[in-house]
C-alpha positions, 0 to 999 in steps of 0.5 A: 787772552787776558794779556791780549785784552790788556794790550788792546786796552792800553792801545785804546787809551794811548790812541784816545790820549793822542787824539785828545792831544791833537785836538787840543793842539788844533784848538790852541793853534787858533785860540782867538783870544779876547778883543776889547773895545778901546774907543767909541767914536762920537756920534756923527763920526764915519768909519775909522780907517788909518791909525798911528801911535804919536810921539806923545803915545796917543792913538791917532785915527783918521776916518774914511768919510763913509757911514752906512748911508753913504759918503759924507761931505766936509773936511776929513776928521782926525780923532786923538785918543789917550792910549791908556784908557781910550778917552777921546782927547780931541777931534780935529778937522783937517783943513783943506782936505776931503772927507776921505782920509786913509793911512797916516803916520808920523815921519820917523825923523821929523815927527811930521804927521802925514795923512793920505787924502784919498779923495784928493790923491795926495798926502797932507802934512797936518798939525795934529792939534789945530788941524791946519794942513797943507799938501806935502806929497803929490804923485804925477797922475790925475787924482781921479785915477789914483788910489793912495791908500797906506804909507810906510818909511824905510830906515833912511826916512824915505816915504812909500805910498801904496796906490790901490788902483794903479798898482804902484808903490810911490816913493818920496825920497827924503823927509821933506815934501815934494813929488813922489816917483813910481818905485814899483809898478806891477799887475800883482798890485792891482785887482779885479776882485772884491773889495776893489782895492789892490795894493794896500797896507805895506811894511818893510821887514827888519833887515829892510831887504823886502817890502810886504804889500797886502793886495786886498781884492786878490787876498794876497801878500806880495813880497818885493825884494830890495837891494841897495834901496832898489826894488826887485821883481814882485812875487806872491808871498802868500794867498788866501787872506780874505780881504788883506788890508792893513799890515804890520811886522813885529820884531821877529818879522812875523806879519800881522794882517787885518783880514777885512772880509773875515773879521780877524787878524792873521799872523804869518811867520817869516816863511808865510805860514799862518801861526795865529788867527786872532779876534772875530766879530761879536755882534752889535751892541745896544748902542749900535757899536760893533763888538770885536772886529767888523771889517778891520782895516788898519792896525798898529802896535802900542809903544811897548808892543804889548797891545794891538789897536785895530780900526773897525771900518765897518764899510758896506760894500753895497755903497759901491754898487757891489753885491753884498758881503757876508757882513753887509747886513750887520754893517748896515746896523752900525750906528757908532764906530769903534777901535778895538784892542787885543793883546799882541800875543801869539798863542803857543801851539 
């Protein structure tokens, strides 16, 4: 009898230890970490969307031209922040553009700053110091029907641009300016969901044999196989990333996605398994600035790849005559827009 009680006690202890270990593993799996404010945009700025690291190491941010009262007019705005401390170095007005700027990046071979002018349906070449700009890449469809959103490059220096409304990935061959052609057109790159943007953030894997594209309204990542520079048939790679927006891929081919309706960064391994969920919304400060993540839109690694920078678009979808999201009432309180930063680290399981 004594032996049986002892054996039962040992079993209970082992079971409790296993339960505790399991709960610890589960907790560590979604260890969200700390999200800090990297930069606060000046008074009068609208929600930041596109983000890139310049050849000088500074952080370049373009704004979408919407505040919590609606759209603004005038030229689009570019903000340049010092990487080590987030100090605003300069605000640049992009001459000739609409106020609605989205994705931007520096061309890897020419270091030309390319900025998507969503409102005009083109891509502009911009002097990041003076703001002088000119139309660089156009698409052969009317601006009113396009939804040019994000851009990326392949190893040959070709430019690829997502079109959220037409379900197209446009390709501009070579480093110069000119007209892009439709590289892929697919219903998987369109949406009838919320927010009403289909193809959005996009990036090639390390081997260059697949392009991954976020479909925001469908909460999906689409995989497009690539062979000899030619696309294969797009397919759904993974579902259920709530508002999949900006997308970057690390050196291990893990895919980091801004989930704009969940206020988090979701990290997928190369098979599509979620291996981290980072960050969260942490309220509105007394200065009216969002803390943590609030409608995170675009993301980029620092030059040493130790830090992830994220723009908080804080876009109230009610401005587009849509029913409110769970964050809309919080977003309406935002007075100052922010860029966040967090360690580019995947917690261990």
